[in-house]
C-alpha positions in Angstrom: 75.9 36.9 -10.7 73.5 35.4 -10.2 74.3 31.8 -10.0 71.4 29.9 -12.1 71.4 32.6 -14.9 74.8 31.5 -15.0 74.2 27.9 -15.6 71.0 28.8 -17.7 73.3 30.3 -20.3 75.4 27.6 -19.9 72.9 25.5 -21.4 71.7 27.7 -24.4 75.1 28.4 -25.5 76.2 23.8 -25.5 72.8 23.8 -27.0 72.4 26.4 -29.9 75.6 26.3 -30.5 76.9 30.4 -30.7 76.4 32.9 -28.2 74.3 34.7 -30.5 71.5 32.2 -30.9 71.3 32.4 -27.1 71.5 35.5 -26.3 68.3 36.2 -28.6 66.6 33.3 -26.9 66.5 35.4 -24.2 67.2 38.8 -25.5 70.5 39.9 -24.6 73.4 41.4 -26.0 75.6 38.2 -26.8 78.1 39.9 -24.3 75.9 39.8 -21.3 75.4 35.6 -22.2 79.8 35.1 -22.8 80.3 37.3 -18.8 77.9 34.9 -17.5 80.1 31.9 -19.4 83.2 33.2 -18.0 82.0 33.6 -14.0 80.5 30.1 -14.3 84.1 29.0 -15.9 86.1 31.4 -13.3 83.5 30.1 -10.7 84.8 26.0 -10.8 87.9 26.6 -11.9 87.9 24.4 -15.6 87.1 25.7 -19.0 83.3 24.3 -20.2 83.6 25.8 -24.0 86.0 26.6 -26.6 85.5 29.6 -28.2 86.4 30.4 -31.8 85.5 32.9 -34.1 83.3 30.0 -36.0 82.6 27.4 -33.4 81.6 26.7 -29.5 82.5 23.4 -28.9 82.1 21.1 -25.3 85.6 20.8 -23.5 85.0 16.7 -21.6 84.2 19.2 -18.7 81.8 21.0 -20.0 80.1 17.8 -22.0 79.8 16.2 -17.8 78.4 19.4 -16.4 75.9 20.1 -19.4 74.5 17.1 -19.0 73.2 17.6 -15.1 72.9 21.1 -15.7 70.1 20.5 -17.6 68.5 18.0 -15.9 68.4 19.9 -12.3 66.8 22.6 -14.8 63.8 20.0 -15.9 63.7 19.2 -12.1 63.3 23.1 -11.5 61.0 23.4 -13.7 59.0 20.3 -12.6 59.1 21.5 -9.4 57.9 25.0 -10.0 54.7 23.5 -12.3 53.8 20.9 -10.0 53.2 24.4 -7.8 52.3 26.6 -9.9 48.9 28.4 -9.3 48.2 26.8 -6.0 48.1 23.0 -8.0 50.5 20.3 -5.9 51.6 17.5 -8.7 52.4 13.7 -6.8 53.2 10.8 -8.2 55.3 7.3 -7.9 53.5 3.9 -5.7 51.9 4.8 -2.4 51.3 1.6 -0.2 49.2 2.5 3.0 48.6 -0.8 5.9 45.1 -0.6 7.9 43.6 -2.9 10.5 40.7 -4.8 8.3 38.1 -3.4 9.1 38.3 -0.4 10.3 40.1 -0.4 6.1 37.7 -1.4 4.7 35.2 1.1 6.3 37.4 4.1 6.2 40.2 3.8 4.3 39.3 1.7 1.1 36.1 4.6 0.4 38.6 7.2 0.3 41.1 6.3 -1.5 38.9 7.0 -5.4 38.8 9.9 -4.1 42.5 11.0 -3.3 43.6 8.8 -6.4 40.5 11.8 -8.4 43.1 14.1 -6.7 46.3 12.7 -7.5 45.5 10.3 -10.6 49.7 10.2 -10.9 49.7 8.2 -8.5 49.1 4.3 -7.7 48.4 3.0 -4.9 48.4 -0.2 -2.7 46.1 -1.1 0.3 47.2 -3.8 3.0 44.1 -4.8 5.4 45.4 -6.6 7.7 44.5 -6.9 12.1 48.4 -8.1 12.3 50.9 -5.3 13.7 52.5 -4.9 10.1 56.1 -4.0 9.8 55.9 -0.9 7.5 60.0 -0.7 7.5 60.9 -3.9 7.2 57.6 -4.6 4.7 58.3 -1.8 2.7 55.2 0.5 3.3 55.0 4.2 3.3 52.0 4.1 6.2 50.1 2.5 8.2 46.4 3.4 10.0 46.5 2.4 13.5 43.9 2.6 15.7 44.4 2.3 19.6 46.7 2.9 21.5 50.5 3.1 20.5 53.4 0.1 20.4 56.8 2.7 21.9 59.2 2.9 17.8 60.8 5.1 16.1 57.8 5.7 14.4 56.5 8.8 13.5 52.8 9.0 14.1 49.8 11.6 13.2 46.7 11.5 14.9 43.9 11.6 13.1 40.7 11.4 15.4 39.2 9.9 18.4 38.8 5.7 18.6 36.1 4.8 21.8 35.9 1.2 22.2 33.0 -0.4 24.4 32.2 -4.0 25.7 29.5 -5.3 23.6 27.2 -8.8 23.0 24.3 -10.2 22.0 21.4 -9.7 24.3 20.0 -13.3 24.1 23.8 -14.1 25.2 23.6 -11.9 28.3 19.9 -13.9 29.0 21.6 -17.5 29.4 24.5 -15.5 30.9 24.1 -11.9 33.0 24.8 -9.1 33.0 28.8 -8.2 33.6 28.8 -5.4 36.6 32.5 -4.8 36.9 35.6 -5.2 34.8 36.5 -7.9 37.1 33.4 -9.8 36.2 34.2 -10.9 32.8 36.1 -13.8 34.3 33.5 -15.6 34.7 32.5 -14.7 30.8 33.7 -16.4 27.5 34.9 -12.9 26.0 36.6 -13.5 22.5 40.1 -12.3 21.9 42.1 -11.0 19.0 45.3 -12.9 19.2 48.1 -11.3 20.3 49.8 -11.2 17.3 47.5 -9.5 16.0 47.4 -6.7 18.2 46.3 -4.8 21.8 49.1 -7.0 23.7 48.3 -4.7 26.5 44.4 -6.4 26.3 41.4 -4.4 27.1 40.8 -0.3 28.5 39.1 0.7 32.1 38.7 3.3 34.7 38.7 1.9 37.5 39.2 4.7 41.0 40.1 6.7 38.2 42.8 4.8 36.3 43.0 3.1 33.6 43.5 -0.4 34.0 44.0 -2.7 31.0 42.7 -6.7 31.2 43.1 -9.6 29.3 40.2 -11.7 29.7 40.9 -15.9 29.4 38.6 -16.4 26.1 37.5 -20.0 24.7 37.6 -18.0 21.1 40.1 -16.2 19.7 41.0 -14.6 16.2 43.2 -12.5 14.5 39.9 -10.9 12.4 38.4 -8.6 14.1 35.0 -8.8 11.8 35.1 -12.7 12.9 35.0 -11.7 16.4 32.4 -9.5 15.9 30.4 -11.9 13.9 30.4 -13.5 16.5 29.3 -11.5 19.4 26.2 -11.0 17.0 25.9 -14.6 16.8 25.6 -14.9 20.6 29.0 -16.7 21.2 30.8 -13.8 24.4 31.4 -10.8 25.0 33.7 -8.7 23.5 36.2 -5.6 23.3 34.8 -3.6 20.1 35.3 0.4 18.7 31.9 2.2 18.0 32.9 2.7 14.2 32.2 -1.0 14.3 29.0 -0.9 16.7 27.8 1.6 17.2 24.9 1.2 14.3 23.3 -2.4 16.1 24.1 -1.0 19.6 21.8 2.3 18.2 19.3 -0.9 17.0 19.4 -3.4 19.5 21.1 -5.8 18.0 24.0 -5.3 20.3 24.2 -4.5 24.0 26.7 -2.4 25.5 27.9 -3.6 29.2 30.2 -1.4 31.1 29.2 1.5 29.9 30.3 3.4 32.9 34.0 1.6 32.9 34.9 2.8 29.9 38.1 4.6 29.4 39.3 7.0 27.6 39.0 7.6 23.9 42.6 6.0 22.0 42.9 7.5 18.7 43.0 6.8 15.4 46.6 7.3 14.1 48.6 7.8 10.8 52.2 5.9 11.3 55.0 5.8 8.7 58.9 6.4 9.3 61.1 8.9 10.7 62.6 10.8 7.2 63.3 14.5 7.7 61.8 14.4 4.2 58.7 12.7 3.6 57.8 11.5 -0.2 54.7 14.3 -1.5 52.4 11.7 -2.0 53.0 10.7 1.4 52.0 14.3 2.9 49.5 14.2 0.8 47.5 11.1 1.5 48.5 12.0 5.2 46.9 15.7 5.2 43.5 14.0 2.5 42.3 11.2 5.3 43.3 13.4 8.3 40.8 16.4 6.5 38.4 13.7 6.3 37.6 12.7 9.8 38.5 15.5 10.5 34.6 16.6 9.5 33.1 16.9 12.1 30.3 15.3 10.2 32.3 11.9 8.8 31.7 9.9 11.0 27.6 10.6 10.8 28.0 10.4 7.2 29.8 7.2 7.8 26.6 6.0 10.1 24.0 6.6 7.5 26.3 5.0 5.1 26.3 8.2 3.1 28.8 8.5 0.2 32.1 10.3 1.7 34.1 12.7 -0.9 37.1 15.4 0.8 
């Protein structure tokens, strides 16, 4: 006999007060309900109901089992409703973090569309260029750009990310244009602070192999946007992502250098803790941004400053 039917019949009898009322609600004979209750009590090895000709009362064990049974049936009904007709219902608070510059341009603009699809989810967005410890700081998911450090965290690649060296035309006129990565030792390089990421430095392809250099620089900052601004002001050479400086290179406000030595693209990743059962709101967020970044038209829309919908 189906265990769920037994539990549903028990709850119906306990709440309606009689076998007949429970049977009428289901459209079966009272004897059917009675057999389900008998089978349930035999399986559990306890008496749940005391039945007389006049009334039905719950035993101590029956009262405790009723409370748990009602909760389980309610959760089951919610689960079924959440996926009925193809709909998925997520709820709860989602805490995500992303690098400041990328987050402003490519994470924050997606949040309103995501919340419109999942109105029962609330969201906190932390933007920081430091490497956030999502486990100890209580974040559900981090969006990270570039190489990932070795860790026990799980990652999903969302998109490619290409970095290039750029400088203003004024800086190159005053200091010359580097011809090889080794020439950077003679230039003013604008560096992201060591506590903010890029622990291995700038990546280049030299003789067919990827090498990492951390050039000396008179200026460093934990905020990538500040490095971008300093570069535009002619203070030095910066190693920035194309999603950030592509427009300025295209219109001549910045000049790309050392392009022949550009390293292969790294990645944009969603990073989260290794859990067997990831909360639905986290899975839906990851799927949402992966779909948005995977749209062939997405990066073109951003470059043209058009709104993104996904």
